[in-house]
C-alpha positions in Angstrom: -29.5 5.9 -12.7 -26.9 8.5 -13.7 -24.4 6.7 -11.4 -25.1 3.4 -13.0 -24.7 4.9 -16.5 -21.4 6.5 -15.6 -20.2 3.3 -14.2 -21.1 1.5 -17.4 -19.3 4.1 -19.4 -16.2 3.7 -17.3 -16.4 0.0 -17.4 -16.8 0.0 -21.1 -13.9 2.3 -21.5 -11.7 0.0 -19.5 -13.1 -3.0 -21.4 -12.0 -1.5 -24.7 -8.4 -1.6 -23.5 -8.4 -5.0 -21.8 -10.8 -7.0 -23.9 -8.2 -7.8 -26.6 -5.6 -8.7 -24.0 -8.1 -10.9 -22.2 -9.0 -12.7 -25.4 -5.3 -13.2 -26.1 -4.8 -14.6 -22.7 -7.6 -17.0 -23.3 -6.2 -18.1 -26.6 -2.7 -18.4 -25.2 -3.8 -20.7 -22.4 -5.8 -22.8 -24.9 -9.1 -22.0 -23.1 -12.6 -22.6 -24.4 -16.0 -22.4 -22.8 -15.2 -25.5 -20.7 -11.6 -24.4 -19.8 -10.4 -25.1 -16.3 -7.6 -22.6 -15.8 -8.2 -19.5 -13.7 -6.6 -16.2 -12.6 -5.4 -16.1 -9.0 -3.0 -14.2 -6.8 -0.9 -16.6 -4.8 1.8 -18.3 -6.8 1.8 -21.2 -4.3 -1.4 -22.6 -5.9 -1.6 -24.6 -9.2 -3.9 -23.0 -11.8 -6.5 -25.8 -11.5 -6.8 -25.4 -7.8 -9.2 -22.4 -8.0 -11.6 -24.2 -10.2 -11.4 -27.4 -8.3 -12.1 -25.5 -5.1 -15.2 -23.8 -6.5 -16.5 -27.0 -8.1 -15.9 -29.0 -4.9 -17.7 -26.5 -2.8 -20.7 -26.4 -5.1 -21.5 -23.0 -3.5 -22.5 -20.2 -5.8 -21.8 -17.7 -3.1 -18.2 -18.3 -3.8 -18.7 -16.7 -7.2 -21.4 -14.1 -6.6 -23.9 -12.9 -4.1 -27.3 -13.9 -5.3 -29.0 -11.7 -2.7 -27.3 -8.5 -3.8 -29.8 -7.0 -6.3 -27.6 -3.9 -6.9 -24.6 -6.0 -7.8 -26.0 -9.1 -9.3 -26.5 -7.7 -12.8 -23.0 -6.4 -13.0 -21.3 -9.5 -11.6 -18.7 -11.0 -13.8 -17.6 -14.6 -12.9 -16.2 -14.0 -9.5 -16.1 -10.2 -8.9 -18.4 -9.6 -6.0 -19.5 -6.2 -7.3 -19.1 -3.8 -10.2 -16.7 -1.8 -7.9 -14.5 -4.9 -7.7 -14.3 -5.2 -11.4 -13.6 -1.5 -11.9 -10.9 -1.5 -9.3 -9.2 -4.5 -10.9 -9.5 -3.1 -14.4 -8.4 0.4 -13.6 -5.3 -1.0 -11.9 -4.4 -2.8 -15.1 -5.1 0.1 -17.5 -3.0 2.9 -18.9 -4.5 6.2 -17.6 -3.9 8.2 -20.7 -5.4 5.5 -23.0 -8.3 5.1 -20.6 -9.0 8.8 -20.8 -9.0 8.8 -24.6 -11.2 5.8 -24.8 -13.7 7.2 -22.3 -14.4 10.1 -24.7 -15.2 7.7 -27.5 -17.4 5.5 -25.2 -19.5 8.5 -24.2 -20.9 8.5 -27.7 -22.0 4.9 -27.5 -25.7 4.0 -27.5 -27.3 2.2 -24.6 -27.4 -1.0 -26.7 -23.7 -0.8 -27.5 -22.9 -0.3 -23.7 -25.1 -3.3 -22.9 -23.4 -5.4 -25.6 -19.9 -4.6 -24.2 -21.0 -5.4 -20.7 -22.3 -8.8 -21.8 -19.0 -9.4 -23.6 -17.0 -8.6 -20.5 -19.1 -10.9 -18.3 -18.6 -13.7 -20.7 -14.8 -13.2 -20.8 -14.6 -13.1 -17.0 -16.6 -16.3 -16.7 -14.3 -17.9 -19.3 -11.3 -16.8 -17.3 -13.0 -18.1 -14.2 -11.9 -15.1 -12.1 -12.0 -16.3 -8.5 -14.3 -14.8 -5.9 -13.0 -12.9 -2.9 -14.0 -15.8 -0.7 -11.8 -18.2 -2.8 -8.9 -15.8 -2.7 -9.1 -15.4 1.0 -9.2 -19.2 1.4 -6.1 -19.6 -0.8 -4.2 -16.9 1.2 -5.2 -18.6 4.5 -4.1 -22.0 3.2 -0.8 -20.5 2.2 -0.3 -19.1 5.7 -1.0 -22.5 7.2 1.5 -24.2 4.9 4.7 -24.2 6.8 6.6 -25.6 3.9 6.2 -22.4 1.9 9.0 -19.8 2.0 8.6 -16.5 3.8 8.1 -14.6 0.5 4.9 -16.6 -0.1 3.6 -15.9 3.4 4.2 -12.2 3.0 2.4 -12.3 -0.4 -0.6 -14.1 1.2 -0.7 -11.5 4.0 -0.6 -8.6 1.5 -3.5 -10.2 -0.4 -5.5 -10.5 2.8 -4.8 -6.9 3.6 -6.6 -5.9 0.4 -9.4 -8.4 0.6 -10.6 -7.4 4.1 -11.3 -3.9 3.1 -15.0 -4.6 2.1 -17.0 -5.1 5.3 -18.6 -8.3 4.1 -15.1 -9.9 3.5 -14.0 -8.7 6.9 -17.0 -10.4 8.5 -16.2 -13.6 6.7 -12.6 -13.7 7.7 -13.1 -15.5 11.0 -15.6 -18.0 9.4 -12.9 -18.9 6.9 -10.4 -19.4 9.7 -8.4 -16.3 8.9 -8.6 -14.3 12.1 -7.0 -17.1 14.1 -4.2 -17.4 11.5 -3.6 -13.7 11.3 -3.5 -13.3 15.1 -1.1 -16.3 15.3 1.2 -14.4 12.9 1.5 -11.6 15.4 4.0 -13.9 17.1 6.1 -14.5 14.0 9.8 -14.0 14.3 9.9 -11.8 11.2 8.9 -8.2 12.0 7.4 -7.6 8.5 5.0 -10.5 9.0 4.0 -9.1 12.4 3.5 -5.7 10.8 1.3 -6.8 8.0 -0.7 -9.0 10.3 -1.4 -6.1 12.6 -2.4 -4.0 9.6 -4.9 -6.7 8.5 -6.5 -6.7 12.0 -6.8 -2.9 12.0 -8.4 -2.8 8.6 -10.9 -5.6 9.4 -11.9 -3.9 12.7 -12.4 -0.4 11.4 -16.0 0.7 12.2 -16.9 -3.0 12.6 -18.2 -4.0 16.0 -18.8 -7.6 14.8 -15.1 -8.2 14.0 -13.9 -6.1 17.0 -15.7 -8.5 19.3 -14.2 -11.5 17.6 -10.6 -10.1 17.7 -11.0 -9.2 21.4 -12.3 -12.6 22.3 -9.3 -14.2 20.5 -7.0 -12.2 22.8 -5.2 -10.1 20.3 -5.2 -6.8 22.2 -2.4 -7.8 24.7 -0.1 -8.8 21.9 -0.8 -5.6 20.0 0.0 -3.5 23.1 3.4 -5.2 23.2 4.0 -4.6 19.5 3.3 -0.9 20.0 6.5 -0.7 21.9 8.5 -2.4 19.2 11.9 -0.9 18.1 10.8 -1.8 14.5 9.0 1.5 13.7 6.6 0.2 11.1 5.5 -2.6 13.4 4.8 -0.1 16.2 2.8 2.2 13.8 0.6 -0.7 12.6 0.1 -2.0 16.1 -1.2 1.4 17.3 -3.4 1.6 14.2 -4.8 -1.8 15.0 -5.4 -1.0 18.7 -7.2 2.2 17.7 -9.4 0.4 15.2 -10.1 -2.4 17.7 -11.3 -0.3 20.7 -12.8 2.8 18.9 -16.4 3.2 20.0 -16.2 -0.2 21.7 -16.7 0.1 25.5 -15.7 -3.5 26.4 -12.6 -3.1 24.3 -11.7 0.1 26.0 -12.2 -1.4 29.5 -9.8 -4.2 28.5 -7.4 -1.6 27.1 -7.3 0.3 30.4 -7.0 -3.0 32.4 -4.0 -3.9 30.2 -2.3 -0.6 31.1 -2.9 0.8 27.6 -2.9 4.4 28.8 0.6 3.9 30.3 1.8 2.7 26.9 0.2 5.8 25.3 1.9 8.1 27.9 5.3 6.5 27.2 4.9 7.1 23.5 3.8 10.7 23.9 6.4 11.7 26.4 9.4 10.1 24.6 10.9 12.7 22.3 12.7 10.0 20.3 9.5 8.3 19.3 8.7 8.4 15.6 6.2 11.3 15.0 3.8 9.0 13.1 3.4 6.9 16.2 2.8 10.0 18.3 0.1 11.2 15.9 -1.8 7.9 16.0 -1.5 7.8 19.8 -2.7 11.3 20.5 -5.5 10.8 18.1 -6.5 7.7 20.1 -6.5 9.8 23.2 -8.9 12.3 21.6 -11.2 9.4 20.5 -11.2 7.8 24.0 -12.0 11.1 25.7 -14.7 11.8 23.2 -16.2 8.3 23.8 -16.2 9.1 27.5 -18.1 12.3 26.8 -20.7 10.6 24.6 -21.3 8.0 27.3 -22.4 10.3 30.1 -19.1 12.1 30.9 -18.6 9.9 33.9 -15.3 10.1 35.8 -13.9 7.3 33.6 -10.5 5.8 34.2 -8.2 7.6 36.7 -5.6 8.0 34.0 -7.5 10.8 32.4 -7.0 13.0 35.4 -3.3 12.0 35.9 -1.3 15.2 35.7 1.8 13.5 34.1 -0.4 12.0 31.4 -2.1 15.3 30.8 1.2 17.1 30.5 2.5 14.5 28.0 -0.5 15.5 25.8 -0.1 19.3 26.3 3.7 19.1 25.6 2.9 18.0 22.0 1.5 21.5 21.4 5.0 22.7 21.2 5.7 20.5 18.1 6.6 22.3 14.9 4.6 19.7 12.9 1.2 21.3 12.3 -0.6 18.0 11.9 0.6 16.7 15.3 -0.2 20.1 16.8 -3.7 19.9 15.5 -4.3 16.4 16.8 -2.9 17.4 20.2 -5.3 20.3 20.3 -8.2 18.0 19.6 -7.1 15.7 22.4 -6.7 18.6 24.9 -10.1 20.0 23.9 -11.8 16.7 24.7 -9.8 16.2 27.9 -10.8 19.6 29.1 -14.5 18.7 28.8 -14.2 15.7 31.1 -15.5 16.1 34.6 -12.5 14.3 36.0 -9.9 16.8 34.8 -9.0 20.0 36.7 -8.3 23.3 35.1 -5.6 24.2 37.6 -3.7 21.1 36.7 -3.8 22.2 33.0 -2.7 25.7 34.0 -0.1 25.2 36.7 1.4 21.8 36.0 0.9 21.5 32.3 1.4 25.1 31.3 -1.5 25.1 28.9 -2.1 28.9 28.8 1.5 29.5 27.8 1.4 26.7 25.2 -1.8 28.1 23.6 -0.3 31.6 23.4 2.9 30.2 21.8 0.8 28.5 19.2 -1.2 31.7 18.5 2.0 33.6 17.8 3.3 30.8 15.6 0.1 30.7 13.6 0.1 34.5 13.1 3.3 34.1 11.1 2.1 31.1 9.2 -1.1 32.7 7.9 1.2 35.2 6.1 2.6 32.3 4.0 0.3 31.2 1.2 1.2 27.6 1.4 0.2 27.4 5.1 -2.5 30.0 5.2 -5.6 27.8 5.0 -4.3 25.1 7.4 -3.0 27.7 9.9 -6.4 29.4 9.9 -8.2 26.1 10.6 -5.8 25.4 13.5 -6.2 28.9 14.9 -10.0 28.3 15.0 -9.5 25.1 16.9 -6.9 26.8 19.2 -9.5 29.5 20.0 -12.1 26.9 20.9 -9.6 25.1 23.2 -8.8 28.4 24.9 -12.4 29.3 25.5 -13.1 25.9 27.0 -10.0 26.2 29.1 -11.0 29.7 30.4 -14.6 28.5 31.1 -13.4 25.5 33.0 -10.8 27.6 34.9 -13.5 30.1 36.0 -15.9 27.3 37.1 -13.2 25.5 39.1 -12.0 28.6 40.9 -15.5 29.8 41.6 -16.8 26.4 42.7 -13.8 24.4 43.8 -14.4 20.7 44.4 
């Protein structure tokens, strides 16, 4: 109840700032209760297209979700939820004015809040704000329109990258024909188009087994693996992000990743000192996730690559980085790799030089904890480093006592 009340207060505060502008927009366009113009994102569409699309479909689900009891009361002519309205309104409000108005709104009575909510809803219906489904369809249509300039295609992709964040929208992307189109754009000659397309796939796949399965079945993984080696840094970053989102906690996706020599790609990224550090961070974090998934599924031997000494050294070598974030992610990966049955402590000690690397980090962190700006982070990393060291010593003792 308190959460709903606060949301209404925030919404009413925003409404105080936008309501006059919205009315002015209505008047300027000559709209009335039966008006047919609408707000939309893509400039490639005529104003009437949105309304005609909704009218032709005759599907109320394009405007709101009748089954969503929590959101139905707050729906406003096309926003799928109160959150959607708030995000849009906040993005179009002046923060200082919003803060001042919020103070006044807090003194409003429940009846005044309710009245303002009704007024907002009526305005949104008058403006015929399109639903997320309509916006996704428009963006997909633009991408399928080869006569549009590159600028419009990029704009459509940017819109999709925002629209696929809610899991329901991500789940609808394939049904609307969007996944096939976005995957097709991975082959576009323009690197920016490929980059945004990979980003969309990554966002849609995050913690979403349903979309992961669809993307894997459509064969996107092989293309993403090639993109991860791109000389265009942003493309490579987004490709690794998409790969990680696609196969995380997905055993069938991981099997395909191993079969497509994905681990070799990761090793090349980690061992190449000229690789952008952002790509290395995402890659070593993926290693940590894959090893953790292996542990959670019975700690079986797993793919041979996990015990490859050159691969293990490429991970351990990252501990020498001066970047604390990369160092921390590498420690997480080493920690999980040490726990695997297939890895050998002596390889970590003699070939990878793990003991020396851990000692060097300890000395480095001792200096950093003296600096106020790094103290807290350095202390956290030292805790993690100590855990890795204990696991390493324990594994080394077991391997030397009971050699395989």
